[in-house]
C-alpha positions in Angstrom: 148.4 146.2 97.1 146.1 143.5 98.2 147.9 140.1 98.1 146.5 136.5 98.9 148.4 133.5 100.2 147.0 129.9 101.2 149.3 127.9 103.5 149.8 125.1 105.9 152.8 125.7 108.4 155.0 123.7 106.4 155.3 126.5 103.9 156.3 129.2 106.3 160.1 129.4 105.4 159.0 129.8 101.6 156.5 132.3 102.4 159.1 134.3 104.4 161.2 134.2 101.2 158.3 135.2 99.1 157.5 138.1 101.3 161.1 139.3 101.2 160.9 139.3 97.3 157.9 141.6 97.6 159.1 143.9 100.1 162.5 144.4 98.3 161.2 144.3 94.4 157.4 144.7 94.5 157.6 148.4 94.0 154.6 149.4 96.4 155.2 151.4 99.6 152.5 149.2 101.5 151.0 145.8 101.1 147.7 144.2 102.7 148.2 140.2 102.5 145.5 138.1 103.5 146.6 134.6 104.6 144.0 131.7 104.5 145.3 128.6 106.8 143.9 125.8 108.8 146.8 124.9 111.3 149.2 128.2 111.9 149.9 128.5 115.5 150.6 132.0 117.2 154.2 131.2 116.8 153.9 130.8 113.1 151.9 133.8 112.8 154.5 136.0 114.7 157.1 134.8 112.6 155.3 135.5 109.6 154.5 139.0 110.9 158.2 139.7 111.8 159.3 138.8 107.8 156.5 141.3 106.7 157.6 144.0 108.9 156.0 147.5 108.9 155.2 147.8 105.1 153.1 144.7 104.9 150.0 144.2 107.3 149.0 140.5 107.8 145.3 139.3 108.3 144.8 135.5 109.1 141.7 134.0 108.1 141.1 130.3 109.4 139.4 127.9 106.9 136.8 125.3 108.1 138.8 122.1 106.9 135.3 120.5 106.6 134.6 122.5 103.7 136.7 120.5 101.5 135.8 116.9 102.8 135.7 114.4 100.2 137.7 116.6 97.7 141.1 114.9 96.1 144.0 115.4 98.1 147.5 113.9 98.8 151.0 115.1 100.2 151.8 116.8 97.1 148.5 118.3 97.0 146.9 119.1 100.3 143.6 120.4 101.1 145.0 124.3 101.3 145.4 124.2 97.5 141.4 124.6 97.2 141.3 127.5 99.4 142.2 130.0 96.5 139.2 128.9 94.9 136.8 130.4 97.7 139.1 133.2 98.7 136.9 135.5 96.8 133.8 134.5 99.2 136.1 134.7 102.6 137.8 138.1 101.7 136.1 141.4 102.8 133.3 142.4 100.6 134.8 145.7 100.1 138.0 144.3 98.3 137.7 144.6 94.9 141.1 143.1 93.6 143.7 140.8 95.1 146.9 139.3 93.8 146.9 135.3 94.9 150.7 134.0 94.6 151.9 130.5 95.3 154.9 130.7 98.0 157.3 129.1 95.8 157.3 132.3 93.6 160.2 135.1 93.7 159.2 138.9 92.8 162.1 140.3 90.8 160.5 143.6 89.6 157.6 145.9 90.3 153.9 144.6 90.4 152.4 147.8 89.8 151.2 147.1 86.4 149.1 144.2 88.0 147.8 146.6 90.5 146.2 148.8 87.6 145.6 146.4 84.8 141.9 146.5 83.4 140.1 143.2 83.6 137.8 143.9 80.7 135.0 141.9 82.1 137.2 138.9 83.0 136.7 137.3 86.3 140.4 137.2 86.8 143.7 137.0 85.1 146.3 134.2 85.0 148.6 132.3 82.7 148.6 129.1 81.0 151.7 127.1 80.7 150.1 124.4 78.1 150.5 124.1 74.6 147.7 123.6 72.3 147.8 119.7 71.9 148.0 119.3 75.8 145.0 121.9 76.0 142.7 119.7 73.9 143.4 116.5 76.0 142.8 118.5 79.1 139.5 119.7 77.7 138.4 116.2 77.0 139.6 114.9 80.4 137.9 117.7 82.3 134.5 117.4 80.3 134.8 120.8 78.7 133.6 122.0 75.4 136.6 121.5 73.1 135.0 124.3 70.6 135.6 127.0 73.2 139.3 126.2 73.0 139.7 127.2 76.8 143.0 127.4 77.9 144.5 125.3 80.5 145.4 127.5 83.4 148.6 127.8 86.1 146.9 128.5 89.3 150.0 129.7 91.0 149.6 133.3 90.0 146.1 134.8 90.0 144.8 138.3 89.9 141.0 137.9 91.0 138.3 140.5 90.0 136.7 140.0 93.2 133.1 141.3 92.5 132.5 139.0 89.4 134.1 136.1 91.0 132.0 136.2 94.0 128.8 136.8 91.6 129.6 133.8 89.2 131.0 131.1 91.3 129.8 129.5 94.6 131.3 127.0 96.6 128.3 124.5 95.7 129.2 124.6 92.1 132.7 123.8 92.9 132.0 120.7 95.3 129.6 119.6 92.6 132.1 119.6 89.9 134.9 118.0 92.1 132.6 115.3 93.0 131.5 114.6 89.5 134.8 114.7 88.1 136.9 113.2 91.2 138.3 110.4 89.0 139.8 112.7 86.3 141.5 115.4 88.5 145.4 115.2 88.2 146.3 118.8 89.5 142.7 119.3 91.1 143.0 123.0 91.9 143.9 123.9 88.3 141.5 121.3 86.9 138.8 122.8 88.8 139.7 126.6 87.9 140.0 125.8 84.4 137.1 123.8 84.0 134.5 126.3 85.9 136.5 129.5 85.1 138.5 129.0 81.9 136.2 130.9 79.8 136.5 133.6 81.7 140.3 134.7 82.2 142.1 137.4 80.7 145.7 135.9 79.9 148.9 137.3 81.3 152.2 136.6 79.7 154.1 133.7 81.4 157.2 135.1 80.5 156.4 138.1 82.5 153.9 136.9 85.3 154.6 133.1 85.7 158.0 132.4 84.5 159.5 128.7 85.2 162.3 127.0 83.7 160.2 124.6 81.7 158.2 127.7 80.3 161.7 129.2 79.4 162.9 125.9 77.8 159.6 125.8 75.9 159.9 129.4 74.6 163.6 129.2 73.6 163.0 125.5 71.7 161.5 127.4 69.0 163.9 129.3 66.8 161.4 131.5 65.2 161.2 133.2 68.5 163.3 135.8 69.9 165.4 134.0 72.3 165.0 135.0 76.3 168.3 134.8 78.3 168.9 135.9 81.9 169.4 139.6 81.0 165.8 139.7 79.3 164.2 138.0 82.5 166.1 140.3 84.7 164.8 143.4 82.6 161.3 142.2 81.8 160.1 139.4 84.0 158.0 140.0 87.3 157.3 136.9 88.8 159.4 133.6 88.9 157.7 130.5 89.7 159.2 127.4 91.0 156.5 125.2 90.1 156.5 121.5 89.7 159.0 119.2 91.3 161.9 121.5 89.8 162.8 123.4 93.0 166.3 125.5 93.4 166.5 124.5 97.1 166.9 120.7 96.0 170.0 118.9 94.6 168.5 117.7 91.7 167.1 121.0 90.3 167.9 121.6 86.7 167.5 125.2 84.7 169.0 128.6 85.2 166.4 130.7 87.1 167.7 129.8 90.4 169.9 132.8 90.3 166.9 134.8 91.5 166.1 132.4 94.5 169.6 132.4 95.6 169.9 136.3 95.2 166.6 136.7 97.3 168.0 134.5 99.8 171.4 136.3 100.2 170.4 139.7 99.9 169.2 141.9 103.0 
């Protein structure tokens, strides 16, 4: 199975944790992981290769930082967040699909369904974490056509249809949009992905493939829905995503999904 990560060296411990969960629960015998970066040292690469072991082959691709000169960035949203947007242009041409994962994810069940899922003409698969009212507000903020009802996407888990993505989206279009809407971008990589590609997504179920405590709380707040507890998550969810500021390794964490992070840390 092909995997993709985009990191700087500050995220090495989290990536080691993510790799551990993939090898333990991902369900594949072997993985090929491409890592886009701009600052990893040889020691950093050796540490990640040690975490990956024999079942995961790592390929490190250095991204020229000047590609994103002028793009909005901050301590919370460093330049590396944009690397996933151009990953299809940097990955081997013969590669047809790749699963991008944020490193603050933990895999708790096999990824095999994603390895074989049909794109049905979509450029990629991803989840939305946003309800209808906020979707409309984001469409206005990003200058999108509200009549299309394009979902606002979470960029933490993306299954790329690489041939179509390469054909349809180039660096020039990404740069032009980022420059034109710079003042309106709040979550820059997600904003750009939604605005330029949101009409071409096949939506995945966030309860299974991009589950956060926030999404779990929203789901369970509706009494008309079947309530989801930890037993359901353990049986049915695949990817837990500790997105935003609510991290289980922080003292101010609030939620119940931290059990999967802690189990992953404790188990060999």
